C-alpha positions as CSV (number, residue, x, y, z in Angstrom):
1,X,85.6,103.4,125.4
2,X,87.2,100.7,123.3
3,X,87.0,102.5,120.1
4,X,87.7,106.1,120.9
5,X,90.2,106.4,118.1
6,X,87.2,106.5,115.9
7,X,85.8,110.2,115.3
8,X,83.4,109.9,112.3
9,X,82.1,107.8,109.4
10,X,80.8,109.5,106.2
11,X,79.5,108.2,102.7
12,X,80.0,109.8,99.1
13,X,78.1,108.7,96.1
14,X,78.7,109.2,92.4
15,X,75.6,109.0,90.3
16,X,74.8,108.3,86.7
17,X,75.5,111.9,85.8
18,X,78.9,111.7,87.5
19,X,77.9,114.1,90.2
20,X,79.6,113.4,93.5
21,X,77.4,113.9,96.7
22,X,78.2,113.6,100.4
23,X,75.2,111.9,101.4
24,X,75.7,110.7,105.1
25,X,77.7,111.2,108.0
26,X,77.7,110.3,111.8
27,X,78.3,112.5,113.8
28,X,78.3,115.8,111.5
29,X,81.4,116.5,109.5
30,X,82.2,120.2,108.9
31,X,82.0,121.6,105.4
32,X,85.8,122.1,105.1
33,X,86.5,118.6,105.9
34,X,83.8,117.3,103.5
35,X,85.3,119.2,100.8
36,X,88.7,117.9,101.4
37,X,87.6,114.3,101.7
38,X,85.5,114.9,98.3
39,X,88.8,115.9,96.7
40,X,90.9,112.9,98.1
41,X,88.5,110.2,97.2
42,X,89.1,108.5,94.0
43,X,85.7,109.1,92.6
44,X,86.9,112.5,91.3
45,X,90.0,113.5,89.4
46,X,92.5,111.6,87.2
47,X,92.0,108.4,89.4
48,X,88.3,108.4,88.7
49,X,89.1,108.7,84.9
50,X,91.6,106.0,84.7
51,X,89.6,103.6,86.6
52,X,86.4,104.3,84.4
53,X,88.2,104.2,81.3
54,X,89.1,100.6,82.1
55,X,86.2,98.3,81.4
56,X,87.9,95.5,83.3
57,X,88.6,97.5,86.5
58,X,85.9,97.2,89.2
59,X,88.3,97.4,92.0
60,X,89.3,101.0,93.4
61,X,92.3,101.4,95.9
62,X,91.9,101.7,99.4
63,X,93.5,105.1,100.4
64,X,94.4,107.1,103.6
65,X,95.5,110.5,104.4
66,X,96.5,112.6,107.2
67,X,95.5,116.3,107.8
68,X,96.1,118.3,111.2
69,X,95.6,115.6,114.0
70,X,93.2,113.7,112.1
71,X,93.7,110.5,109.7
72,X,91.1,109.7,107.1
73,X,90.6,106.2,105.4
74,X,88.4,105.7,102.3
75,X,87.1,102.5,100.7
76,X,85.7,102.9,97.3
77,X,83.5,100.4,95.4
78,X,81.8,100.1,92.1
79,X,78.1,99.2,91.8
80,X,76.8,97.2,88.8
81,X,73.1,97.1,88.5
82,X,71.9,97.3,91.9
83,X,68.4,97.2,92.8
84,X,69.1,98.9,96.1
85,X,71.2,101.6,94.5
86,X,69.8,102.0,90.9
87,X,71.1,105.3,90.2
88,X,74.5,105.1,92.1
89,X,77.6,104.0,90.0
90,X,80.2,104.2,92.7
91,X,80.3,105.0,96.5
92,X,83.0,105.7,99.0
93,X,82.8,104.8,102.7
94,X,85.0,107.2,104.7
95,X,86.4,107.0,108.5
96,X,87.9,109.6,110.3
97,X,90.1,108.6,113.3
98,X,92.8,109.7,115.7
99,X,95.4,106.9,114.6
100,X,97.7,105.4,111.9
101,X,96.7,101.8,111.2
102,X,95.6,101.3,107.6
103,X,95.2,97.6,107.8
104,X,92.8,97.9,110.8
105,X,90.5,100.7,109.0
106,X,90.7,98.7,105.7
107,X,89.1,95.8,107.4
108,X,86.5,97.8,109.1
109,X,85.7,99.9,106.0
110,X,85.0,96.7,104.0
111,X,82.6,95.6,106.6
112,X,80.6,98.9,106.2
113,X,80.9,99.1,102.5
114,X,79.4,95.4,102.3
115,X,76.7,96.5,104.6
116,X,75.9,99.5,102.4
117,X,75.9,97.7,99.0
118,X,73.8,94.9,100.1
119,X,71.0,97.3,101.6
120,X,71.6,100.9,100.0
121,X,70.6,102.1,103.5
122,X,73.3,104.4,105.0
123,X,71.7,103.7,108.5
124,X,73.2,100.3,108.3
125,X,76.7,101.9,108.5
126,X,75.8,103.1,112.0
127,X,75.3,100.0,113.8
128,X,78.8,98.4,113.1
129,X,80.4,101.9,113.5
130,X,78.8,102.4,117.2
131,X,79.6,98.9,118.2
132,X,83.4,99.4,117.3
133,X,83.2,102.8,119.2
134,X,81.7,101.3,122.5
135,X,83.0,97.8,122.5
136,X,86.1,97.5,120.1
137,X,84.6,95.0,117.9
138,X,81.8,94.3,115.6
139,X,80.4,91.4,113.3
140,X,81.2,88.9,116.1
141,X,85.0,87.8,115.5
142,X,85.1,89.4,112.1
143,X,86.7,92.6,113.4
144,X,88.1,93.4,116.7
145,X,90.3,96.6,117.5
146,X,92.8,94.4,119.6
147,X,93.6,92.3,116.7
148,X,95.5,95.3,115.0
149,X,98.8,95.9,116.8
150,X,100.0,99.3,115.6
151,X,103.7,98.2,115.5
152,X,102.5,95.5,112.7
153,X,101.1,98.8,110.7
154,X,104.5,100.4,111.2
155,X,106.4,97.7,109.3
156,X,103.6,96.5,106.9
157,X,105.3,98.3,104.1
158,X,108.8,97.0,103.5
159,X,111.6,99.5,103.9
160,X,113.9,96.9,102.4
161,X,112.1,97.6,98.9
162,X,112.8,101.3,99.2
163,X,116.4,100.9,100.2
164,X,116.9,98.3,97.1
165,X,115.5,100.9,94.8
166,X,117.5,104.1,95.8
167,X,120.6,102.4,97.0
168,X,123.1,104.8,98.7
169,X,120.9,107.6,98.2
170,X,118.7,106.3,101.1
171,X,121.1,108.0,103.5
172,X,119.8,111.4,102.4
173,X,116.3,110.4,103.5
174,X,117.5,108.8,106.7
175,X,119.6,111.9,107.5
176,X,116.6,114.2,106.8
177,X,114.3,112.2,109.1
178,X,117.0,111.9,111.8
179,X,117.5,115.9,111.6
180,X,113.8,116.3,111.7
181,X,113.8,117.8,108.2
182,X,111.0,117.9,105.5
183,X,110.8,115.1,102.9
184,X,108.5,115.1,99.8
185,X,107.8,111.9,98.0
186,X,106.5,112.1,94.4
187,X,104.7,109.1,92.5
188,X,101.7,109.6,90.1
189,X,100.1,106.4,91.1
190,X,98.3,106.9,94.5
191,X,98.6,103.3,95.8
192,X,102.3,103.0,95.2
193,X,102.9,106.5,96.7
194,X,101.0,105.3,100.0
195,X,103.1,102.2,100.0
196,X,106.3,104.1,99.8
197,X,105.6,107.0,101.9
198,X,104.3,105.1,104.9
199,X,107.5,103.0,105.2
200,X,109.9,106.0,105.5
201,X,109.5,106.8,109.3
202,X,110.8,103.3,109.9
203,X,114.2,104.5,109.1
204,X,113.9,106.5,112.6
205,X,112.3,103.6,114.4
206,X,113.2,104.7,117.9
207,X,110.8,107.6,117.7
208,X,107.9,105.5,116.3
209,X,106.3,108.6,115.3
210,X,103.9,108.2,112.2
211,X,102.4,111.5,112.9
212,X,104.9,113.1,110.8
213,X,103.4,111.2,107.9
214,X,101.1,113.2,105.3
215,X,101.0,110.5,102.6
216,X,98.4,112.1,100.3
217,X,98.7,116.0,99.6
218,X,97.5,118.1,96.8
219,X,99.5,120.8,95.3
220,X,96.8,123.0,96.7
221,X,97.2,126.3,98.8
222,X,95.2,124.8,101.6
223,X,97.2,121.7,101.9
224,X,100.4,123.4,101.3
225,X,100.0,126.0,103.8
226,X,99.3,123.4,106.3
227,X,102.6,121.7,105.5
228,X,104.4,125.2,105.8
229,X,103.2,125.4,109.4
230,X,105.2,122.2,110.4
231,X,108.9,121.9,110.7
232,X,109.3,118.1,109.8
233,X,107.4,115.7,107.8
234,X,107.0,113.0,105.1
235,X,104.6,114.2,102.6
236,X,103.4,112.4,99.6
237,X,102.2,113.7,96.2
238,X,100.9,112.5,92.9
239,X,101.2,115.8,91.2
240,X,104.9,116.2,89.4
241,X,104.5,120.0,89.9
242,X,105.4,119.7,93.5
243,X,109.1,119.4,92.3
244,X,109.1,123.1,91.5
245,X,107.9,124.0,95.1
246,X,111.3,123.6,96.7
247,X,110.2,126.0,99.7
248,X,108.1,123.0,101.1
249,X,111.2,120.4,101.1
250,X,114.6,119.8,102.1
251,X,114.6,116.2,100.3
252,X,112.8,115.4,97.2
253,X,112.2,111.6,96.3
254,X,111.1,111.3,92.6
255,X,110.1,107.4,92.6
256,X,109.6,107.1,89.0
257,X,112.9,108.7,88.3
258,X,114.7,106.5,91.0
259,X,116.3,109.7,92.5
260,X,116.7,111.6,95.8
261,X,118.0,115.1,95.7
262,X,118.7,117.8,98.2
263,X,117.1,121.1,97.8
264,X,119.4,123.9,97.3
265,X,118.9,125.9,100.4
266,X,119.3,122.6,102.4
267,X,122.7,121.5,101.2
268,X,124.8,122.5,104.3
269,X,122.7,120.1,106.5
270,X,123.7,117.0,104.4
271,X,127.3,116.9,104.7
272,X,128.2,112.9,105.0
273,X,130.9,111.6,107.3
274,X,132.3,108.1,107.7
275,X,129.7,107.0,109.9
276,X,126.9,107.9,107.4
277,X,128.8,106.1,104.6
278,X,128.9,103.1,107.0
279,X,125.2,103.2,107.8
280,X,124.4,103.7,103.9
281,X,126.5,100.6,102.9
282,X,125.0,98.4,105.7
283,X,121.4,99.3,104.7
284,X,122.2,98.5,100.9
285,X,123.9,95.3,101.8
286,X,121.2,94.1,104.2
287,X,118.3,95.1,101.8
288,X,119.9,92.9,99.0
289,X,120.4,89.8,101.6
290,X,117.2,87.9,101.4
291,X,118.3,86.0,104.9
292,X,117.8,89.5,106.6
293,X,114.1,90.1,107.6
294,X,112.4,93.3,107.9
295,X,112.4,93.1,111.6
296,X,116.3,92.4,111.7
297,X,116.9,95.3,109.1
298,X,115.1,97.6,111.1
299,X,116.7,96.6,114.5
300,X,120.2,96.8,113.2
301,X,119.6,100.2,111.6
302,X,118.5,101.3,115.1
303,X,121.6,100.1,116.6
304,X,123.7,102.1,114.2
305,X,121.4,105.2,114.8
306,X,121.7,105.0,118.5
307,X,125.5,104.8,117.9
308,X,125.7,107.9,115.7
309,X,123.5,109.9,118.1
310,X,125.8,108.7,121.0
311,X,129.0,109.8,118.9
312,X,127.3,113.4,118.1
313,X,126.5,113.8,121.9
314,X,130.1,113.1,123.0
315,X,131.3,115.6,120.3
316,X,128.9,118.3,121.5
317,X,130.0,117.5,125.2
318,X,133.8,118.0,124.0
319,X,133.1,121.1,122.2
320,X,131.1,122.4,125.1
321,X,133.8,121.7,127.6
322,X,136.7,123.1,125.4
323,X,134.9,126.6,124.9
324,X,136.6,129.5,126.4
325,X,134.9,130.7,129.6
326,X,134.3,134.4,129.8
């Protein structure tokens, strides 16, 4: 089946009393996942308060996240004096999928949200969902799975912006990812956090593994216990309290503070040699060069990484051959 990366769709509504209800899903979504998605959507918590206090703001961010082997994507909309949804002030449409591709699912969610906003009928979400699931497209040419190459999703967030912001300290994040360590990124604004966190796996492009990305994690024992079960990741947080939880990271990226720090327990892993300094310098210089595209930046960093790995393998071979035989 063409759209088998899709798992499920769901709908949350916020009414005039500010109650948030999970009103529909296909197929059925378990209670634990419903609770997590309700917590992640921008209808609740500080994000909702921020948007509701801004009378001019009718646009809510598209958000996404990752838990276990499942990705979630959420599109939230505000309702103004709707005849078909008279008691609803906001709603969120949710997709659960197997793959990372924010642009693909943002497009599909926009179609689903428009169908619901115009009719107030959750059943209208089912038809396009099933069409994508079975044929890989819906609404004619408006959405087609084949139009969304995952490699474009990988480079959609510019890594050069990150390097320009953090300069030579970028080498700490690069080294952490190369060594399969744990990186935590903090920013209080979710849209900016998602943009920054999703770019970081580009630093180890040769792996093309975005399953290490957990871009929206709460300082909640359930979320944290899930992280603790993994040996490597890039995890994003909007709660500054995460900085005190050094047991869950080796590298901490404080975006508002423009700083990258190494956890005390991990310092031995981050000794820098000449080649690290060369790579750091190259990254900073190319990030500042407008003539260097994102693709060229990634390609040349991959070449340097291959060189570094080759040197490490040679050193390991030399040490192995020089070891005394018993």
